[in-house]
N, C-alpha and C positions, 0 to 999 in steps of 0.2 A: 517950296518946290523949285527945282532948277528950271530955267527956261529951256524951251525945246531945242534951240540951236546948240546948247551946251551938251545936252544928251546925245544929239546927233554927231557932235564932234568927238565924243569919247570913243572907246573901243567898240561900243555897240553901234553898228551901222545898220542901214536899211536892209541889206542882204541878210544879216544875222537875224533881224526881227522876222523877216519873211520865212527864213528856214525854221525858226523856232515855232512860229504860228502854224506853218504847214505841218510840222512834226506833231504838234499837239492835236491838230485837226485830224490827221491820219490815225493817231492812236485812239482818239475819241470815236471816230467812225468805225474803227475795227472793233471796239468794245460794244458799240451799238449793234453791229452786225452779228457778233458772237452772242449777245443777249437774245436777239431775234431768232438766231438759229437754234439755240438751246431751248427757247420757249416753244419752238415748233416741233421739236423731236418727239415729245409724247404723242402729239396728234398724228404724226407720220407713222409712228409705231402702231397706234390704234387703227389707223386707216388700213394698214397692211393686214392686221389681224382680222378686222371685220371683212375685208375682201376674201380672205382665205376661208373664213367660216361661212360666208355667203355662198361660195362655190361648193362647199361641202353640204349645204342645205341646213345649216344650224343658225340659230338666231345670233346676232352680234353680241359679243361680250361687253364691249365698251361702246356706248352710244356716242354719236357725234357731239363734239363740244365738251365731252367728259374726258378728264385726264386721269392718269394713274395717281392714286392718292399718295401722300407723303408717308403714311404708315406702311404701305406696301413697299415703297422704295426703301424705307429704313429697314424693313424686315429682310429684303433681298440683300442689302448692303451688309447687315449683320451676319447673314448666312454665309455670304462670300468671305467675310472676315474670319469667321470660325473655321471654314473649310481650308482657307489658305494657312491659317495659324496651325492647323494640325499637321500640315505637310512638313514643317520645319522642326528640327530638334529643339528641345529646351536648352538654353545656355544660361550659365550662371551670371554673366554680366560683370564679372570681377576682372579687373585688369591688374596685372603684376608687372611692375617696372623695376628692373635691376639696374642700379647705377654702377658703371664700371669706370674706375678712376684711371685714366691714362694721361700721362704728362706729355707724351709725344703724339703728335698728329701730323700727317703730311700736309694738311691744310695750314696749320700754324707755321710750319717750316717754310712754306712758299711765301707767306707774308713777310717773314724775316729776310728772305732773299730779295724781295722787291724793295724793302726799306733800306737794305744795305747798299743797293746800287745808287740810291739818292745821296747817301752819306759820302760816297767816293768823290762826288763833284766838289 
């Protein structure tokens, strides 16, 4: 392993290391906050449903600490997928590409004009 002074004398300086470390820290903290937020969403939804049912005088559907099951979430997702899939038309998915052979192109003529200017020198 190279000595520390050789590493510090290379293109990697202390400012670059600080920027890289702070960037990694910011991304990691954002991921932790997103995980925390998404793990709290089912509880917030259940809290809102229970408050609404309590005002109506009905017993709560979801008890505290209980979350929406994975089976229910998968069923809702599949129902939405089937509903959205019915909206669109069925397409064949076949692409047809026709090749047209042209020997002249304005783009190729411009490159010849540029190269001819250098030949005049």
